[in-house]
C-alpha positions as CSV (number, residue, x, y, z in Angstrom):
1,M,5.6,-4.9,22.6
2,L,9.3,-4.8,23.3
3,Q,9.3,-1.0,22.6
4,T,6.4,-0.6,25.1
5,L,8.4,-2.5,27.7
6,L,11.5,-0.5,27.1
7,R,9.6,2.7,27.2
8,F,8.6,2.0,30.8
9,G,12.2,1.2,31.7
10,V,11.7,-2.6,31.9
11,K,14.9,-4.4,31.0
12,K,15.8,-8.0,31.8
13,E,18.2,-10.6,30.3
14,I,16.5,-13.7,29.1
15,S,18.3,-17.0,29.4
16,D,16.0,-19.6,27.9
17,E,12.5,-19.9,26.3
18,K,10.8,-20.8,29.6
19,S,12.1,-17.7,31.4
20,E,11.4,-15.6,28.2
21,S,7.7,-16.6,28.4
22,A,7.4,-15.9,32.1
23,T,9.2,-12.5,31.6
24,T,7.0,-11.6,28.7
25,N,3.8,-12.4,30.8
26,H,5.2,-10.3,33.7
27,H,5.9,-7.4,31.3
28,F,2.5,-7.7,29.7
29,L,0.8,-7.5,33.1
30,L,2.9,-4.5,34.1
31,T,2.0,-2.7,30.9
32,C,-1.8,-3.5,31.4
33,H,-1.5,-2.1,35.0
34,I,0.0,1.1,33.7
35,N,-2.7,1.4,31.0
36,S,-5.6,0.7,33.4
37,Y,-4.3,3.4,35.7
38,H,-4.2,6.0,33.0
39,L,-7.5,5.0,31.4
40,S,-9.4,4.8,34.6
41,R,-8.1,8.2,35.6
42,I,-9.1,9.7,32.3
43,A,-12.6,8.1,32.5
44,I,-13.2,9.6,35.9
45,A,-12.2,13.1,34.7
46,F,-14.3,12.7,31.6
47,I,-17.4,11.7,33.5
48,W,-17.1,14.7,35.8
49,L,-16.3,17.1,33.0
50,Y,-19.0,15.9,30.6
51,H,-21.8,15.7,33.2
52,G,-20.8,19.1,34.6
53,L,-20.6,20.8,31.3
54,I,-23.1,19.3,28.9
55,P,-26.4,18.5,30.8
56,K,-25.9,21.3,33.4
57,L,-23.9,24.3,32.1
58,I,-24.2,24.1,28.3
59,C,-27.5,22.4,27.5
60,S,-29.5,22.6,30.8
61,H,-31.2,19.2,30.2
62,P,-34.8,18.9,31.4
63,T,-34.1,15.7,33.3
64,E,-31.5,17.7,35.4
65,M,-34.3,20.2,36.2
66,E,-36.7,17.4,37.1
67,L,-34.2,15.7,39.4
68,V,-33.1,18.8,41.1
69,S,-36.7,20.0,41.7
70,K,-37.3,16.7,43.7
71,G,-34.3,17.1,45.9
72,P,-32.6,19.7,48.1
73,M,-31.9,23.0,46.4
74,L,-29.7,26.1,46.7
75,G,-32.4,28.7,46.2
76,S,-33.9,27.8,42.8
77,P,-33.4,24.7,40.6
78,E,-31.5,26.8,38.0
79,I,-28.9,28.0,40.6
80,T,-28.6,24.5,42.0
81,I,-27.9,23.0,38.5
82,V,-25.2,25.7,37.8
83,V,-23.5,25.1,41.2
84,A,-23.6,21.4,40.7
85,G,-22.2,21.8,37.1
86,V,-19.3,24.0,38.4
87,I,-18.5,21.5,41.2
88,E,-18.4,18.6,38.7
89,V,-16.2,20.5,36.4
90,I,-13.8,21.4,39.3
91,A,-13.8,17.7,40.3
92,G,-12.9,16.7,36.8
93,L,-10.1,19.3,36.6
94,C,-8.8,18.2,40.0
95,V,-8.6,14.5,38.9
96,I,-6.4,15.7,36.0
97,A,-4.4,18.5,37.8
98,F,-3.5,16.3,40.8
99,W,-2.7,13.2,38.6
100,R,-0.8,11.2,41.1
101,S,-2.8,12.2,44.2
102,K,-5.3,9.9,45.8
103,W,-7.6,12.5,47.3
104,P,-9.4,13.6,44.1
105,I,-10.2,9.9,43.5
106,Q,-11.3,9.4,47.1
107,L,-13.6,12.4,46.9
108,S,-14.8,11.2,43.5
109,L,-15.7,7.8,45.0
110,I,-17.6,9.5,47.8
111,G,-19.3,11.8,45.3
112,F,-20.3,9.0,43.0
113,I,-21.7,6.9,45.9
114,C,-23.7,9.9,47.1
115,L,-25.0,10.6,43.6
116,L,-26.1,7.0,43.2
117,V,-27.9,6.9,46.5
118,G,-29.4,10.3,46.0
119,S,-30.7,9.4,42.5
120,L,-32.2,6.2,43.8
121,V,-34.0,8.0,46.6
122,I,-35.1,11.1,44.7
123,A,-36.1,9.4,41.4
124,P,-36.1,5.6,41.6
125,E,-37.9,5.4,38.2
126,Q,-34.7,6.7,36.5
127,A,-33.0,3.4,37.3
128,T,-35.2,1.6,34.7
129,H,-34.2,4.0,31.8
130,A,-31.9,2.8,29.1
131,F,-29.1,5.1,30.1
132,N,-29.5,5.6,33.8
133,P,-27.7,6.8,37.0
134,V,-27.1,3.3,38.2
135,T,-25.0,2.1,35.2
136,L,-23.2,5.5,35.1
137,T,-22.3,5.8,38.7
138,V,-21.5,2.2,39.3
139,S,-19.1,2.3,36.4
140,A,-17.6,5.5,37.8
141,I,-17.3,3.8,41.2
142,F,-15.4,0.9,39.7
143,F,-13.0,3.3,37.9
144,C,-12.3,4.9,41.3
145,L,-11.6,1.5,42.8
146,I,-9.2,0.7,40.0
147,Q,-7.5,4.0,40.6
148,L,-7.2,3.4,44.4
149,T,-5.8,-0.1,43.9
150,A,-3.5,0.8,41.0
151,T,-2.1,4.1,42.3
152,P,1.7,3.9,42.7
153,K,2.9,3.9,46.3
154,K,4.6,7.3,45.7
155,A,1.2,9.0,45.1
156,G,-0.2,10.8,48.1
């Protein structure tokens, strides 16, 4: 743990056992904060990239076709799915490329909320499936909220 603390530039003289315990707790919380920032950012990027690539661009999952057929389309369901997949991949890449910026996370939050509401309106029966849009998007929304509350003040 000391190596982790030193790696993040944390250095403090310890005078007695009581202050050592308090200092260790403070450093542990600091380390957790840094880890939650990175992990939540990676999770958001992964969700966008995976759901843009696998069910839309690479495998063209039948559920995607069914959902898109029930909602607004760009011409045909196939074109709509490809456009949605490309947008999701771009979103995931922006989350990574603009690592310290808030705007990709803010747009992700809006996107995930829209996807949640849209899926509940278009196909409410999907909410009862084992792996469903509610659990996925609510988790993604929480990752975004972690990011927005944990982002260093220097990020813009």
